[in-house]
C-alpha positions in Angstrom: 70.7 -139.4 123.2 73.9 -139.3 120.9 72.3 -136.6 118.8 72.0 -134.1 121.5 75.5 -134.6 122.7 76.7 -133.6 119.1 74.7 -130.6 119.1 76.0 -129.3 122.3 79.6 -129.9 121.3 79.1 -128.0 118.1 77.7 -125.1 120.0 80.7 -125.0 122.3 83.2 -125.1 119.3 81.4 -122.0 117.7 82.0 -120.2 120.8 85.6 -121.0 121.1 86.1 -119.9 117.3 84.5 -116.5 118.0 86.9 -116.0 121.0 89.9 -117.0 119.0 89.1 -114.7 116.0 88.4 -111.8 118.5 85.4 -109.7 118.0 85.9 -105.8 118.3 85.4 -104.6 121.7 82.8 -101.7 122.1 84.5 -98.4 123.0 84.0 -97.1 126.4 81.3 -94.6 126.4 82.9 -91.9 128.4 82.0 -88.2 128.0 84.9 -86.2 126.4 86.7 -83.8 128.5 85.8 -80.2 128.5 88.5 -77.7 127.2 90.1 -75.8 130.0 89.1 -72.4 128.9 85.9 -72.5 127.0 84.8 -69.4 125.1 81.3 -68.5 125.2 80.1 -67.5 121.8 77.3 -65.4 123.0 79.7 -63.0 125.0 81.1 -60.4 122.6 85.0 -59.9 122.9 85.9 -56.4 124.2 87.0 -53.8 121.6 90.6 -53.3 121.3 90.4 -49.4 121.3 88.9 -47.9 124.6 87.8 -44.8 122.7 85.6 -47.0 120.5 83.9 -48.5 123.4 83.3 -45.2 125.0 81.8 -43.9 122.0 79.6 -47.0 121.6 78.6 -46.7 125.2 77.8 -43.0 125.0 76.8 -42.0 121.4 76.4 -38.3 120.9 73.0 -37.1 120.3 72.5 -35.3 116.9 71.6 -31.5 117.2 68.2 -30.8 116.5 67.6 -27.9 114.1 66.0 -25.0 115.4 62.5 -24.4 114.2 62.3 -21.3 111.9 60.2 -18.5 113.1 56.7 -18.3 112.0 56.2 -15.5 109.3 54.1 -12.4 110.0 51.0 -13.4 107.9 49.3 -10.1 108.6 52.3 -8.2 107.2 52.5 -10.3 104.1 48.7 -9.9 103.6 49.1 -6.1 103.7 52.0 -6.1 101.2 50.1 -8.4 98.8 47.1 -6.1 99.0 49.3 -3.0 98.3 51.0 -4.8 95.3 47.6 -5.7 93.9 46.3 -2.2 94.2 49.3 -0.8 92.5 49.1 -3.3 89.7 45.3 -2.5 89.3 46.1 1.2 88.9 48.9 0.6 86.6 46.8 -1.6 84.3 44.0 1.0 84.4 46.5 3.8 83.6 47.9 1.7 80.6 44.3 1.0 79.4 43.4 4.7 79.4 46.7 5.9 77.7 46.1 3.3 75.0 42.6 4.5 74.4 43.8 8.2 74.4 46.5 7.6 71.8 44.7 4.9 69.7 43.9 7.5 67.0 47.3 9.2 67.1 48.2 8.2 63.7 45.0 9.2 62.1 45.0 12.6 63.7 48.6 13.2 62.6 47.7 12.4 58.9 44.8 15.0 59.3 47.2 17.9 60.2 48.5 18.6 56.7 44.8 19.2 55.5 44.3 21.4 58.5 47.4 23.3 57.5 46.2 23.7 53.8 42.8 25.0 55.0 44.4 27.4 57.3 46.7 28.7 54.5 43.8 29.1 52.1 41.8 31.1 54.7 44.8 33.4 55.3 45.5 34.1 51.6 41.7 34.9 50.8 41.1 38.4 49.8 37.3 38.5 50.2 36.6 37.0 53.6 32.8 37.3 52.9 32.9 35.2 49.8 30.5 32.2 50.2 33.4 29.9 48.9 35.7 31.3 51.7 33.0 30.9 54.3 32.6 27.3 53.2 36.3 26.8 53.7 36.2 28.3 57.0 33.3 25.9 58.0 35.4 23.0 57.0 38.5 24.2 58.8 36.4 24.8 62.0 35.1 21.3 61.7 38.6 19.8 61.6 39.6 21.9 64.6 36.6 20.6 66.6 37.3 17.0 65.7 41.0 17.4 66.7 39.9 19.0 70.0 37.4 16.3 70.8 40.2 13.7 70.6 42.6 15.8 72.8 44.5 17.6 70.2 45.4 21.3 70.7 47.6 23.6 68.7 50.9 25.1 70.2 51.3 28.8 70.2 54.9 29.4 69.3 55.3 33.0 68.0 56.9 35.1 70.7 57.7 32.2 72.9 61.3 31.1 73.7 62.6 28.4 71.7 62.3 24.9 73.1 63.8 21.9 71.4 61.2 19.6 72.9 58.3 21.3 71.0 60.0 23.4 68.3 61.9 22.5 65.2 64.2 25.4 64.0 64.3 25.7 60.3 66.4 29.1 60.3 67.9 31.7 62.6 67.6 35.2 61.5 68.6 38.6 63.0 65.8 40.9 64.1 65.9 44.2 65.9 62.6 43.8 67.3 62.7 40.2 68.6 65.2 39.2 71.3 67.7 36.4 70.8 66.3 32.9 71.3 62.7 34.0 70.7 60.6 32.6 68.0 59.7 35.3 65.4 57.9 33.4 62.7 56.1 30.1 62.4 56.2 28.0 59.3 54.0 25.0 60.4 51.9 24.9 63.5 52.7 22.4 66.3 50.2 20.1 68.1 49.9 18.4 71.3 47.7 15.3 72.0 46.7 14.9 75.7 49.7 17.0 76.7 52.2 15.0 74.7 53.7 16.1 71.5 52.0 15.2 68.4 53.9 17.3 65.9 56.6 19.7 66.5 56.2 23.2 65.2 58.5 24.4 62.4 59.7 28.0 63.4 62.3 30.7 62.5 64.3 31.9 65.6 65.6 35.2 66.1 69.5 35.8 66.5 69.1 39.1 68.2 69.9 42.6 66.8 72.0 42.6 63.7 75.7 43.7 64.2 76.5 47.2 63.3 79.0 47.6 60.4 82.5 48.5 61.6 83.3 52.2 60.9 85.9 53.0 58.2 88.1 55.9 59.1 89.5 56.3 55.6 86.0 57.2 54.4 85.5 59.7 57.0 88.7 61.4 56.1 
């Protein structure tokens, strides 16, 4: 019995000590007051410049570039065919000209031999001499070979002087040949397919000689 009373008394004393020490009271769990003007973070602030707002609301549409006109393929095709045809003709012409003048240097080197044969026949006294006949056969063979390759001689005597085809070695007076006309040919000229292969060396007439002035003292 006595033991129970002590235990109860001890318990009461502990409670009084707790009250005297004072335990911290739990704070009142009241909800914090909301601010007067809450800002919504999701709502964007209005722009300061009204022009910016107008430009953002109504953005200008970029101008679309005009589509280029479609080229005339038919006209381009016709032009291409014409250019190709001109190119083909030019190549064929150049090839033909190259073949025609490929032996130009060789033919030009043969001309001095032809000149010597012609001079030998001109100076020969007996045209019926077998040796002279042999020289004439050789000369005719050279002329035929030159003609087969397109080389033709230039006839200069009696023709007006032309600097494109003639090379004047001298100019002498002549009462029979007019001024500016070729009176003598020293070396024959040649053409190759219509173009000059070698100019002719000629002597040109300066016209009739001037009459000597009369001396009145001699007449007296």
